C-alpha positions in Angstrom: 18.8 64.0 29.4 21.1 63.6 26.5 23.1 60.6 25.5 26.4 62.0 27.0 24.8 62.4 30.4 23.1 59.1 30.3 26.4 57.4 29.7 28.1 59.5 32.5 25.4 58.5 35.0 25.4 54.9 33.8 29.1 54.7 34.6 28.6 56.2 38.0 25.8 53.9 38.9 27.8 50.9 37.8 30.7 52.0 39.9 28.4 52.4 42.9 27.0 48.9 42.4 30.6 47.5 42.3 31.9 49.4 45.3 28.8 49.5 47.5 28.1 45.8 48.3 24.7 46.5 49.8 22.2 46.2 47.0 19.5 48.2 48.7 21.9 51.2 49.2 22.9 51.2 45.5 19.3 50.7 44.3 18.2 53.8 46.2 21.2 55.8 45.0 20.4 54.8 41.3 16.8 55.9 41.5 17.6 59.1 43.4 20.5 60.3 41.3 18.3 60.0 38.1 15.1 61.4 39.7 16.2 65.1 40.1 17.4 65.4 36.5 14.4 63.5 35.0 11.6 65.3 36.9 12.7 68.7 38.3 15.1 70.2 35.8 14.1 72.2 32.7 16.3 74.1 30.3 14.2 77.2 29.3 13.9 78.9 26.0 16.1 81.6 27.4 18.9 79.0 27.9 18.9 79.1 31.7 17.7 76.4 34.1 14.5 76.2 36.1 14.4 73.6 38.9 11.2 72.9 40.7 11.1 71.2 44.1 9.3 68.2 42.7 5.7 68.5 43.7 5.3 72.3 43.4 5.5 74.1 40.1 7.9 76.8 41.5 11.6 77.2 42.1 13.0 77.8 45.6 16.4 79.4 45.6 17.5 77.1 48.5 16.1 73.8 47.2 17.2 74.2 43.6 20.8 74.8 44.8 20.8 71.9 47.1 19.2 69.6 44.5 22.1 70.2 42.0 25.0 70.6 44.4 25.7 66.8 44.7 26.2 66.7 40.9 29.1 69.2 41.0 31.8 66.4 41.0 30.5 65.4 37.6 30.7 68.9 36.1 34.3 68.4 35.0 33.5 65.6 32.7 29.9 66.3 31.7 29.2 69.4 29.6 25.5 69.0 30.2 25.9 69.0 34.0 27.9 72.2 33.6 25.3 73.7 31.4 22.5 72.8 33.8 24.3 74.2 36.9 25.5 77.3 35.1 21.9 77.9 33.8 20.5 77.5 37.3 22.9 80.1 38.6 21.9 82.5 35.9 18.2 82.0 36.6 18.9 82.5 40.4 20.7 85.8 39.8 17.7 86.9 37.7 15.4 86.0 40.5 17.4 87.8 43.2 17.5 90.9 41.0 13.7 90.8 40.7 13.3 90.6 44.5 16.0 89.7 47.1 13.2 89.1 49.7 11.4 86.3 47.8 12.2 82.7 48.5 10.4 81.0 45.6 9.7 82.1 42.0 7.6 81.2 38.9 9.1 80.2 35.6 7.3 83.0 34.0 5.7 86.3 34.9 2.3 84.6 35.3 1.1 85.8 38.7 0.8 82.3 40.2 1.4 82.2 43.9 1.0 79.9 46.9 -1.2 82.4 48.8 -2.5 86.0 48.4 -0.2 87.5 51.1 0.1 91.1 52.4 3.5 91.9 51.0 5.0 93.4 47.8 4.3 90.7 45.2 5.0 90.7 41.5 3.9 88.1 38.9 7.3 86.4 39.1 7.0 85.6 42.8 5.5 82.3 44.0 6.2 83.2 47.7 7.9 86.1 49.4 9.1 84.7 52.7 12.4 86.3 53.5 15.0 83.7 54.4 18.7 84.6 54.7 19.7 81.2 53.3 17.8 81.9 50.1 20.5 84.5 49.3 23.4 82.2 50.5 22.7 79.1 48.5 23.2 80.5 45.0 26.5 82.1 45.9 27.7 78.9 47.4 26.7 77.0 44.2 28.5 79.5 42.0 31.6 79.4 44.1 31.8 75.6 44.2 31.2 75.3 40.5 34.2 77.6 40.0 36.4 75.7 42.4 35.3 72.3 40.9 35.8 73.1 37.2 37.7 76.4 36.9 34.7 77.8 35.0 34.1 81.5 35.4 31.5 82.3 32.7 28.7 82.5 35.3 30.4 85.4 36.9 28.8 88.0 34.6 27.3 91.4 35.2 24.1 90.0 36.6 26.0 87.9 39.1 27.9 91.0 40.2 24.8 93.1 40.5 23.0 90.4 42.4 25.9 90.0 44.8 25.9 93.7 45.5 22.2 93.5 46.2 22.7 90.6 48.6 25.3 92.5 50.5 23.1 95.5 50.7 20.1 93.4 51.8 22.1 91.8 54.6 23.3 95.2 55.7 19.7 96.6 55.7 18.6 93.7 57.8 21.3 94.3 60.4 18.9 97.2 61.4 15.5 95.6 60.7 13.7 98.6 62.1 14.6 100.4 58.9 13.7 97.5 56.6 11.1 97.9 53.8 10.1 94.2 54.3 6.8 93.1 55.8 4.8 89.9 55.4 1.4 88.8 56.6 -0.6 85.7 55.7 -4.2 85.4 56.9 -6.2 82.2 57.3 -3.3 79.8 57.4 -1.0 78.4 60.1 0.4 80.9 62.6 3.9 79.9 61.5 3.2 81.2 58.0 3.0 84.8 59.0 5.0 87.4 60.9 3.7 89.1 64.0 3.6 92.8 64.7 1.8 93.8 61.5 4.1 91.7 59.4 7.3 93.2 60.9 8.2 90.4 63.3 9.0 90.6 67.0 11.4 93.4 68.3 15.1 92.7 68.1 18.2 94.4 69.4 21.3 95.2 67.3 23.8 92.3 67.3 25.7 92.7 64.0 23.9 89.7 62.7 21.4 89.9 59.8 17.6 89.4 60.4 15.6 86.6 58.9 11.9 86.5 58.8 11.6 82.7 58.2 13.5 79.5 58.8 14.6 77.3 55.9 11.5 75.2 56.7 9.5 78.3 55.5 8.1 78.6 59.1 8.5 81.9 60.8 11.3 82.5 63.2 10.5 82.8 66.9 13.5 85.1 67.4 14.7 86.6 64.2 18.5 86.2 64.4 18.6 82.7 63.0 22.1 81.4 64.0 22.5 78.7 61.3 21.5 81.1 58.5 23.9 83.7 59.9 26.7 81.1 59.9 25.9 80.4 56.3 26.0 84.1 55.5 29.5 84.4 57.0 30.7 81.6 54.7 29.2 83.0 51.5 30.3 86.5 52.2 33.9 85.2 52.4 33.3 83.5 49.1 32.1 86.8 47.7 35.2 88.5 49.0 37.4 86.0 47.0 35.2 86.2 43.9 35.2 90.0 43.9 39.0 90.2 44.3 39.9 87.4 41.9 37.2 87.6 39.2 36.1 91.2 39.2 39.2 92.9 40.7 36.8 95.0 42.8 38.6 95.6 46.1 35.9 97.9 47.5 33.1 95.3 47.2 35.5 92.6 48.4 36.3 94.6 51.5 32.6 95.3 52.0 31.8 91.6 52.0 34.7 90.8 54.3 33.7 93.4 56.8 30.1 92.3 56.8 31.2 88.7 57.4 33.3 89.8 60.4 30.4 91.8 61.8 28.0 88.9 61.5 30.5 86.4 62.9 31.2 88.6 65.9 27.4 88.8 66.5 27.2 85.0 66.4 30.1 84.6 68.9 28.8 87.3 71.2 25.0 86.7 71.2 24.6 83.2 69.6 26.5 81.1 72.2 24.8 80.3 75.5 25.6 77.9 78.4 23.7 74.6 78.6 24.5 72.1 81.3 27.9 73.8 81.9 28.9 73.7 78.2 29.0 76.5 75.6 26.5 75.7 72.8 25.0 77.5 69.9 21.4 78.7 70.2 19.2 78.2 67.2 17.7 81.7 67.4 18.2 84.8 69.5 16.7 88.3 69.5 19.6 90.3 70.8 17.5 91.2 73.9 18.4 88.2 76.0 16.0 85.7 74.6 17.0 82.5 72.8 15.7 79.1 71.8 17.7 75.8 72.1 16.7 73.4 69.3 17.6 72.4 65.8 15.5 71.9 62.7 15.9 69.3 59.9 16.1 71.8 57.2 19.6 73.2 56.1 21.1 75.5 57.2 20.9 73.9 60.6 23.2 74.0 63.6 24.1 70.3 62.8 25.2 71.4 59.3 27.7 74.0 60.5 30.8 72.1 59.4 29.1 70.9 56.2 28.4 74.5 55.3 32.0 75.5 56.1 31.4 77.6 59.1 33.5 75.6 61.6 35.7 72.5 61.9 34.0 69.2 62.5 35.9 68.9 65.8 35.2 72.4 67.1 34.4 72.2 70.8 31.3 74.4 70.8 30.0 72.6 67.7 30.5 69.1 69.3 28.6 70.2 72.5 25.9 71.6 70.3 25.8 68.4 68.3 25.3 66.4 71.5 22.4 68.6 72.4 20.8 68.4 69.0 21.0 64.6 68.9 19.3 64.2 72.2 15.9 64.8 73.7 17.1 68.2 74.8 16.3 69.1 71.2 12.4 69.2 71.0 12.6 68.0 67.4 14.8 64.9 68.0 12.7 61.8 67.8 13.3 58.2 68.5 11.1 55.2 67.6 11.2 51.5 66.6 12.7 52.2 63.1 14.2 55.6 63.0 15.8 58.2 65.3 17.0 61.6 64.3 16.0 65.2 63.8 12.6 66.3 62.5 10.9 69.6 62.1 8.0 71.6 63.4 7.0 71.8 59.7 5.9 68.2 59.8 4.1 66.1 62.4 5.8 65.1 65.6 7.9 61.9 65.5 8.6 62.3 61.8 12.4 62.1 61.1 13.8 63.8 58.0 16.3 62.0 55.7 17.8 65.4 55.0 18.8 65.7 58.7 20.0 62.1 58.8 22.2 62.8 55.7 23.6 65.9 57.4 24.3 63.9 60.5 26.4 61.5 58.4 28.1 64.2 56.4 29.3 65.8 59.6 30.6 62.6 61.2 34.1 61.2 60.9 32.8 57.7 61.9 32.4 55.3 59.0 30.1 53.0 61.0 27.8 55.9 61.8 27.6 56.9 58.1 26.7 53.3 57.2 24.1 53.1 60.0 22.5 56.3 58.7 22.5 55.1 55.1 20.9 51.8 56.2 18.3 53.6 58.3 17.3 55.8 55.3 17.3 53.1 52.6 15.6 50.4 54.6 12.8 52.8 55.9 11.8 54.3 52.5 8.3 52.8 52.5 9.3 50.5 49.7 9.7 53.3 47.2 13.5 53.5 46.7 13.1 57.3 47.2 13.7 59.6 50.1 10.7 61.5 51.6 10.4 64.7 53.5 9.7 63.1 56.9 9.2 59.4 57.9 7.3 58.3 61.0 9.7 56.7 63.5 7.4 53.7 64.3 6.0 53.0 60.8 8.1 53.8 57.7 5.0 53.3 55.5 3.8 56.6 56.9 5.7 59.6 55.4 5.2 63.1 53.9 5.9 63.5 50.2 6.0 60.5 48.0 9.5 61.6 47.0 11.4 64.8 47.7 14.2 65.8 45.3 16.3 67.6 48.0 16.2 64.6 50.3 17.0 62.3 47.4 20.1 64.2 46.6 21.3 64.5 50.2 21.1 60.7 50.4 23.3 60.5 47.3 25.7 63.1 48.8 26.1 61.0 51.9 26.7 57.8 50.0 29.4 59.4 47.9 31.0 60.8 51.0 30.9 57.4 52.7 32.5 55.7 49.6 34.9 58.4 48.3 36.5 55.8 45.9 33.3 56.2 43.8 34.3 59.8 42.9 38.1 59.2 42.8 
């Protein structure tokens, strides 16, 4: 971190301390806003940016984007923040061009991997779980950097080629029976592999695009993952605008727009079901009549639909779905002495995720609810001043991950959203 960035962050932290009267809230913010830049970000010899999750020496396309997204508002005034984010986008495009089906990558072509899986690996790939959101996050980050700063230098030939590959991959996975992708992992959790010889369970055509795994890295039960398809609709519309405005490519722009419409029609036709007399979004469907009602703490989630830009915060179907998610009708909604909120099958029962609590606040228009959620997170951090992956509802000293960069930054995002005068 250079002197310019230290000064920029120092001013920000002082402003937070002045405006946010609760010392604990500002203490957690101060540690979390520094932590990602100090421990997970590396400018490589090639001049791009490699961002690890924190405790794993690999870069997830999803996590790295989410880790840096809350810094976007600083990109106008900080050249180093712009360089870091631009460098990440360039690295992400390189990764996507290596393999659009991989979710996590090594810094170098070193052959390191989480597990020896039955799939088409290369030395660059840490893990090859195909997740639709892995292809959405880098496009979102690139689009938002453009809108925040006016910068367009990251829209180079590699970005164009990767965007074309993303569109093609989504189109292939509208007809998964013709997909080249397969994935099997032996000797681990059942949720770490795909059934049916690595192809996944049968699906019918819906117009949506197939995903092997959830953003939790757990396999889908039914492979049309509605939150991921919502995110795909949003980023395909971003690509439409980018292709028209930056590249003057009307053909690719139209291709992106048509695909967004096909996926959205699939969501509206197959992804909405009736629950207790109300129309709600299912979490996953298979196009054959099966669906699952739930939500997961990882983003994209159903709870995050307005945050991702898919729908308005007061959308009737979203509000009914939100009520379901934040109730015991969601099998991953937990309540205890200290915390209540959404957890994940990826962690033990009764562990609530700060990421989900942050999303709950970011999709609320109620100031008191935002403050309640910030208090809940900050005062149940196990005395660390960091956010964790999951925290046990009856004992905040029990948590998974000593600190979790993505969760740290989501807490920061909620605090900045709750106190907009900090960024004004």
